[in-house]
C-alpha positions in Angstrom: 11.2 -17.7 -5.5 13.7 -18.1 -8.3 16.6 -15.8 -9.3 14.6 -14.2 -12.1 11.8 -13.2 -9.7 14.3 -11.9 -7.1 16.0 -9.9 -9.8 12.6 -8.4 -10.8 11.9 -7.6 -7.2 15.2 -5.8 -6.8 14.6 -3.8 -9.9 11.1 -2.9 -8.8 12.4 -1.5 -5.5 15.1 0.4 -7.4 12.6 2.1 -9.6 10.3 2.8 -6.6 13.2 4.6 -4.8 14.0 6.6 -8.0 10.4 8.0 -8.0 10.5 8.5 -4.3 13.7 10.5 -4.5 12.1 12.9 -7.1 9.0 13.2 -4.8 11.2 14.2 -1.9 12.8 16.9 -4.0 9.3 18.3 -4.8 8.4 18.0 -1.1 11.5 20.2 -0.1 10.6 22.7 -2.8 7.0 22.9 -1.4 8.3 23.6 2.1 10.7 26.4 0.9 8.0 28.0 -1.3 5.6 28.0 1.6 8.1 29.6 4.0 8.6 32.3 1.4 4.8 32.8 1.1 4.7 31.7 -2.5 1.6 29.8 -1.8 0.4 28.8 -5.4 3.8 27.3 -6.2 4.0 25.6 -2.8 0.7 23.9 -3.5 1.8 22.9 -7.0 5.0 21.4 -5.7 3.1 19.6 -2.9 0.7 18.2 -5.5 3.6 17.0 -7.6 5.3 15.4 -4.6 2.2 13.5 -3.5 1.5 12.4 -7.1 5.0 11.0 -7.4 4.9 9.3 -4.0 1.7 7.5 -4.9 3.3 6.4 -8.2 6.4 5.2 -6.4 4.3 3.2 -4.0 2.1 2.0 -6.9 5.2 0.5 -8.6 6.1 -1.2 -5.3 2.6 -2.8 -5.3 2.9 -4.1 -8.8 1.9 -1.2 -11.2 4.2 -1.1 -14.3 6.2 2.0 -14.7 5.0 2.2 -18.4 1.4 2.2 -17.2 2.1 5.3 -15.1 3.1 7.1 -18.2 0.6 5.7 -20.7 -2.4 4.4 -18.7 -2.7 6.5 -15.5 -0.7 9.6 -16.5 -1.5 12.3 -13.9 -4.7 10.8 -12.6 -3.4 9.1 -9.5 -6.9 8.2 -8.3 -7.0 5.8 -11.2 -4.2 3.9 -9.5 -6.4 3.4 -6.4 -9.3 2.4 -8.6 -7.0 -0.2 -10.3 -6.0 -1.7 -6.9 -9.5 -1.5 -5.5 -10.7 -3.7 -8.4 -7.8 -6.2 -7.7 -8.7 -6.2 -3.9 -12.3 -6.9 -4.8 -11.4 -9.9 -7.0 -9.0 -11.3 -4.4 -11.5 -11.0 -1.5 -14.2 -12.8 -3.6 -11.7 -15.5 -4.4 -10.6 -16.0 -0.8 -14.3 -16.1 0.3 -14.9 -18.9 -2.1 -11.8 -20.7 -0.8 -13.1 -20.5 2.8 -16.5 -21.9 1.7 -14.7 -24.8 0.0 -12.7 -25.5 3.2 -15.0 -24.8 6.1 -12.5 -26.4 8.5 -10.4 -23.3 8.2 -13.0 -21.3 10.1 -11.6 -23.0 13.3 -8.6 -20.7 12.9 -9.1 -17.5 15.0 -7.4 -15.1 12.5 -9.7 -16.4 9.7 -12.8 -16.9 11.8 -12.8 -13.3 12.9 -12.8 -12.0 9.3 -16.0 -12.0 7.3 -14.8 -12.1 3.8 -18.3 -12.0 2.3 -18.9 -8.7 4.1 -15.4 -7.5 3.0 -16.3 -8.3 -0.6 -19.6 -6.4 -0.3 -17.8 -3.4 1.3 -15.2 -3.4 -1.5 -17.9 -3.6 -4.1 -19.7 -0.6 -2.5 -16.3 1.2 -2.2 -15.8 0.7 -6.0 -19.3 2.1 -6.7 -18.5 5.1 -4.5 -15.2 5.9 -6.1 -16.6 8.3 -8.7 -18.2 10.2 -5.9 -14.7 10.5 -4.2 -13.3 11.9 -7.5 -16.1 14.4 -7.7 -15.7 15.5 -4.1 -12.0 16.1 -4.8 -12.7 18.7 -7.4 -13.6 21.4 -4.9 -11.5 20.2 -2.0 -9.3 23.3 -2.0 -12.2 25.5 -1.2 -13.8 23.4 1.5 -12.3 23.6 5.0 -14.5 20.8 6.3 -13.4 18.3 3.7 -9.7 19.2 4.2 -10.1 18.8 8.0 -11.8 15.4 7.4 -9.0 14.1 5.2 -6.3 15.3 7.7 -8.1 13.7 10.7 -8.7 10.4 8.9 -5.0 10.2 7.9 -3.9 10.9 11.5 -6.4 8.3 12.8 -5.1 5.7 10.3 -1.6 5.9 11.8 -2.9 5.8 15.3 -5.0 2.6 14.5 -1.9 1.1 12.8 0.0 1.1 16.1 -2.9 -0.4 18.0 -3.4 -3.2 15.3 0.3 -4.1 15.2 0.4 -4.3 19.0 -2.6 -6.6 18.9 -0.9 -9.1 16.6 1.3 -10.3 19.5 -1.9 -11.5 21.3 -2.9 -13.9 18.5 -1.6 -17.4 19.3 -2.0 -20.6 17.2 -2.5 -24.0 18.8 -0.7 -27.0 17.3 -3.9 -28.3 15.8 -4.6 -24.9 14.1 -1.1 -24.8 12.8 -1.3 -28.3 11.3 -4.6 -27.4 9.7 -3.0 -24.4 8.0 0.0 -26.4 6.9 -2.2 -29.2 5.5 -4.3 -26.6 3.6 -1.2 -24.9 2.1 0.3 -28.3 1.2 -2.9 -29.6 -0.5 -3.3 -26.4 -2.6 0.3 -26.3 -3.7 0.1 -30.0 -4.5 -2.9 -29.4 -6.8 -1.0 -26.6 -8.5 2.0 -28.9 -8.9 -0.2 -31.5 -10.6 -1.6 -29.0 -13.0 1.9 -27.8 -13.9 3.1 -31.4 -14.0 6.2 -30.5 -12.0 7.0 -30.5 -8.3 7.0 -27.0 -6.8 10.0 -26.1 -4.5 7.5 -24.5 -2.1 6.2 -27.9 -1.1 9.5 -28.8 0.5 9.6 -25.4 2.3 6.2 -26.1 3.8 7.4 -29.4 5.2 10.1 -27.4 7.1 7.6 -25.1 8.7 7.4 -25.2 12.5 4.7 -23.6 14.7 7.1 -21.0 16.2 8.4 -20.0 12.7 4.9 -19.8 11.3 3.8 -17.7 14.3 6.6 -15.2 13.6 5.9 -15.3 9.9 2.2 -14.6 10.5 3.1 -11.6 12.7 5.6 -10.2 10.3 3.4 -10.6 7.3 0.3 -9.0 8.9 2.4 -6.3 10.4 3.7 -5.5 6.9 0.2 -5.5 5.4 -1.2 -3.2 8.1 1.6 -0.7 7.6 1.5 -0.9 3.8 -2.3 -0.4 3.6 -2.1 2.3 6.3 0.3 4.5 4.4 -1.4 3.8 1.1 -4.7 5.0 2.5 -3.1 8.1 4.1 -1.7 9.0 0.7 -5.3 8.7 -0.7 -6.5 11.3 1.7 -3.5 13.6 0.8 -4.3 13.0 -2.8 -7.9 14.1 -2.4 -6.7 17.4 -0.9 -4.4 18.3 -3.8 -6.3 16.5 -6.6 -6.6 18.5 -9.9 -4.8 21.5 -8.5 -2.1 21.8 -11.2 -4.0 24.3 -13.4 -5.3 26.5 -10.7 -1.9 26.9 -9.1 -0.2 28.0 -12.3 -2.6 29.7 -14.7 -5.0 32.7 -14.2 -8.6 31.8 -15.2 -11.6 33.3 -13.4 -9.2 34.1 -10.5 -5.4 34.3 -10.4 -3.5 31.6 -8.5 -2.6 34.3 -5.9 -6.2 35.0 -5.3 -7.1 31.3 -4.9 -4.1 30.3 -2.7 -3.4 32.9 0.0 -3.0 32.9 3.8 -6.8 32.5 4.2 -7.2 29.5 1.9 -8.1 26.3 3.8 -5.3 24.3 2.2 -2.7 27.0 3.2 -4.1 27.2 6.8 -3.4 23.4 7.2 -0.3 23.3 5.0 2.0 22.3 7.9 -0.3 19.5 9.0 -0.5 18.1 5.4 3.3 18.3 5.2 3.6 16.4 8.5 1.4 13.5 7.3 3.3 13.4 4.0 6.7 13.3 5.9 5.4 10.4 7.9 4.4 8.6 4.7 7.9 9.1 3.3 9.4 7.6 6.5 7.0 4.6 6.5 7.6 3.9 2.8 11.3 4.0 3.2 11.2 1.6 6.1 9.1 -0.8 4.1 11.4 -0.5 1.0 14.5 -1.1 3.1 13.0 -4.2 4.8 12.1 -5.6 1.4 15.5 -4.8 -0.1 17.2 -6.7 2.8 14.8 -9.6 2.3 15.5 -9.7 -1.4 19.3 -9.7 -0.9 19.0 -12.4 1.8 16.9 -14.7 -0.5 19.3 -14.1 -3.4 22.1 -15.3 -1.2 20.1 -18.3 0.0 19.2 -19.2 -3.6 22.9 -19.0 -4.5 23.9 -21.0 -1.3 20.9 -23.3 -0.7 22.7 -25.0 2.3 22.1 -21.9 4.3 18.4 -21.5 3.4 15.4 -22.2 5.6 11.7 -22.1 5.0 11.0 -18.5 4.2 8.2 -16.1 3.3 8.0 -14.6 -0.2 9.1 -11.0 -0.6 6.0 -8.8 -0.5 6.4 -6.2 -3.2 3.6 -6.3 -5.7 1.5 -8.5 -3.4 -1.2 -6.1 -2.4 
């Protein structure tokens, strides 16, 4: 990764933190309004906080800030739809790569994943996305749907801990490591030929050792598990507060006070929703701080190449 890419990464994290800071201000306002029983405005501030948190995380995963203002605007579910389309394309591409290199199926971590099934599931998920948006319309009035979203978000974080713990049990043999290393080298070499220039990553692959790769694998998949976990939890929060701006602020068939009161499903579970959102903040901040440290470290290594080792790429924008 060159200096320009590292500079872009650092700027991306900076913008993400700016959006996250505003989201946290809205979050504090939501808490205070709830405690003072101003329920319509507390839901409005919560919706604003969740929207800005999703946009902050969207920037971290590669969405341009200008697209948030011009393309996605206030419809945060479109951000998920955008990424779902990208995941679908990547899963299909990876499935084709595995078919072209059947020897990779001997690697446990790849053999246990069925990317054809994953591609089908993502395709089905994309088809179902409009149903998700429709179900979000009446979420405020439906206790069962709110309960379901809260329980799914909690379960996500529980499964995250189990999955990360399980990573330590995956061990690569020397043969499997050499197979991966050869695969990476051959693919980068082909890209190098197409670009008619030697890629610096080729030399970095030569430096890889089994122990370093094992650590890199664990760190990378741990990051992916945490990143996808919090992103999915935010989706469930988003479904709860989706399209609630108008009903919390303007009297239509009913006044905001009639819709959002102590007996409203969303108000009954307000503290639980807050807790999940707070957990999302903490997890995102941990991920951002990790990436900020990595970016600074790689900037230093690029400036002082004698201190550098084979290293993983920073992960912002990679999902």
